[in-house]
N, C-alpha and C positions, 0 to 999 in steps of 0.2 A: 575520254578515259579518266582524266584527272578529276572531273566533276563527279563521276561515279564513285571513285575512291573516296572523295571528300564526303559524299553522301553516306557511304558505309561507315566511315570513321566518326562522323558527326555525333551520332547518339552516344558513343563511348566517350567522346571528348566532353560532352555535356555532363557525363557522370563523374568526371575527374574531381571536381570540387567536393562532391558528396563523399566520394571514396577517400579523399584526403582527410576530410573532417572525421570520418569513421575511423580511419587508421590512427590519426593523432589522438583522438579523444576516447576511443573505445578499444581498438585492437592493441595499440602500444601499451596502455596502462594494464590491460589484461595479461599480456605476455610478460610485462615487467613484474607484476605481482606473482606470476608463476615462477619467475626467476628468483624473486625474493624468498619465496616459500621454501625453496630447496637450499637456501643458504642461512647462515646464522648472522643476522644483521640487526643491530640496534642503534640507537642514537649515539651511543658511546663508541661503537665500532664502525660507523658508517664510512669514515674516512680511511679505514685500514683495509687490509685484504679481507675479502669476504670468504669465510670458511664454508665449503660445501658440506652439507649434512644429509643430503638426499631426502628420504621420506621421514626422517626423525621428527621434524616439526609436526607432521600430520599425526604420527603415532603418539606424540606427547599430548597433542590436543585431545585425542580420543580418551585419554586418561585424566584429563583436567576436570576436577569437580566443579570449578567455577564455570567452565564452559557448559557442562551438563546442566547446571542450575539455570544458566541463561537460556538454554534451549527450552526448558520447561516453561520459563516465563514467556518466551517468544510464542510457544504454542498457544498458551492462554490468551496472550495479547492479540495475536493474529486472528485466532478463532473468534474472540469476542468482538474485535473491531470489524472484521469482514461481515460477520453475521448482522450486527446492528446497523452498519452502514448500508448494507445491501437491502435489508427488509425495510428500514425506514426510508431509504431513498426510493425504493419501489413504490411504497405507499404514497409518498409525496408526489412522485411523478404521475401516478394514476389519478390521484385526487385533483391535482392542478391541471390535468388534461381534460377534466370535465368542463362543460360550458358554465362556469361560475364567474360571477363578477369579481374583478380584481385578481384573477389568476395570474396574469402576466406580471403584475406588480409584486405579488407574493413570490413568484418564481425568481424575480430579480433580487428580492430581499434575501431569499434562502441561499442564493449563490454567494453572497458576501463572505460567509465563513471560509469558503474555499479559496477566496482571493487573498485572505489574510495570511501572512507568513506564519509558519508553524512555531517559530520562536516567539512571535508576539502572542500567538494563541497560548503557548506555554506559560508565559508570564501572566497573562490574563487569568487563566484557570488556576495558576498557583496562588494568585490573590483571592480568587473566589473560594478555593478549597483550603485556604490557610487555617491551621488548627486553632490559632490564637485570635486572629483578627479578620478572618475570612468572612465574606458577605454571607455565605451559606450557613455557617455556624451561628452568625449573628441573628439570622432569620429564625433558626431553630430555637435559639435562646428566647427570642421574643415570643415564640409560641409555647414556651414553657417546656421545651424538649432539651435533652442533654446534647451537648455538642459532640460531633463525630470526628475521630482522628483520621481524616481523609488521606493525609499525606504521611503520617507517622506510624500508622498501623500496617504491619507487613501483610496482613490478610485483606486489607482494604485498598491499599495504594494502587495496585495494578488495575483494579476496576475503575478507580478514579481517573487513571490515565486513559483507559478505554473510552470512558465517557467524553473526555476532552478530544480524543482522536475521532470519535464518532461525530462530534459537532464540527470538527474541521473537515472531515472527509465525506460526509453524507451528501453535501451539495453536488459533488462530482457524479455520484451514482444517480441522483435525481436528474441532473442535466443530461447525462448520457442516455438514460432510459427514456427521458422525454423525447430525445431525438428519435429513438426507436419507435415510440408511440406515434410520432408525427408521420413516420413512414408507412403506417398501416392505413390503408384506404378506408374512409368511412362507409364505402359501399359494402364492405364485408360485414360490418356491424348492422347495416340496414337489411341486408339479406338474412342475417341471423335473426333479427327482430321479427321479420315477416314469417320466418319458420317457427316462431314461438319461443326463441331462446331468451332467457332472462339475462340481466347484467352479470350475475354471478357465473352463469354458464358461459357467457361470451368471454368473460375474463379468463377462465380456466381453459377453454377450448379454442379461443381465437387469440386473445392478447398474449398470454404466456408462450404458446407455441411460436408465434411470429416474432416474439421478443428474444427468443433463445440465442440467436447470434449476438445480439447486443448484451444479453446477460452474460454470455461466455466471455466476451472481451472485457466487460466491466469487472467480472470476478477475477480474471487474470491480473488486471491492472491494480485493483485495490488490494489484492493479496500480495503482490510483489511490493507495492508501496508499504504495506504494513510490515512485511518481513524486513525491509530496509530502513524502516522508520526509527529515528533515534533523537532528532533535535528537540522535539517537544518533551520527550522523556528526560533528556539531559537538562533542560531548563527547569522542569517541574520538580524532579527528585534527584537527578544525577545518579540514578540507579538504586537509590536507597528507598526505605531503610533496610539494612541488612541484606542488600542486593536483591530485595524482593521485586524491584522493577527494572532490573538489569536484563534487557533483552540481548539476544546474540549480536545484533547490530551495534548496540551501545557497548557491549563487551569488546567487539572488534575495535571500535573507536578508542576506547580507554587503553587497550593493550598497545595500540600503535602510536597514539598521539599523547597520552598521558604518561604511560610507563615507558614509552620509547622502544617497545619490542616490535619492530617493524615486520620481521619475518612471521611472528605469531599473528599479528594483525592481518597480514596478507593471506595466511592460511585460513583464518576465519572468514575473510572476505570471499575467498574462492569457494569455501563451503556454502556460504549464503547464495552465491551464484548457482551452485548445484541445486540447492533447495528450491530456488525460483524456477529453474528449468524443470525439476521434477513436479512441482505443483502445477505449472502451466501444462505440462504433458498430461497430468492426471485430470485436469479440467477437460482437456480435449478428448481424452478417452471416455470420460464420463458422459459428455454430451453426445459423442458419437454413438455410444452404447444406447443412449436414450433416443436415438434416431434423428439427431440434429445434424443434417448435412446441408442446411440452407445457407446460402451465401448472403452476406449483408446486402449486397447490391441487388439481390433478387427480392428482398423483403419489401 
């Protein structure tokens, strides 16, 4: 009798460490931010009694012009980053999946940017795109062209950061989609070749449909990472010039840790969590509407 009870309880006991980790590092911070968001807390009042303000912090955020501006920047940054990372990563995955010499070596080299810290990437691209002594402007001057204000022009700076983020994040998409390509049996392509299908038709009618589960997961991940991304931007521009590169995630960081407005920072953080959930749900609905019900394990 005791052995049966032990066998029933054992799976739950094995889950205890994971549940503790999730509670300490995920659930507790989330609930703590919710608690902060309904109180008026700053670094100057953190040791005093916290005044309950209810939904006032949320209402004030909705009328904050700085927050509205950061949302517009985030939309452009996330849209540009996800689009470039996905399509470039897909092209690299497909090309390197061909039977070409040195594909494994090239794949290993292309993964390196993803292993580099975003902070180091930020400093590197800040040097490359520096308006005065950057390598890129030096090369343009050597070719007789005018230097470009990569980091000081408000209309240019955001796309400069998108390029840096593309370099940093594209290897993940390449690696993830390569794993999906490896899961497709060569027999499927051989059968299509016998039936007279070209490589182009095989790509659109075999490769892409069977990659859809991997594409879905990849898009969700890189979109969420782009929404929450701020360290590279902090290093390269600190949100400038004229807040032209201040995304919502960087806005949250500055409100909470630079200005000491902890409650306002928590409200922005909760808003970003909601944005991530909405985007993930939208991807799921889009792919289901497109007929994607295939499980990764079945591909």
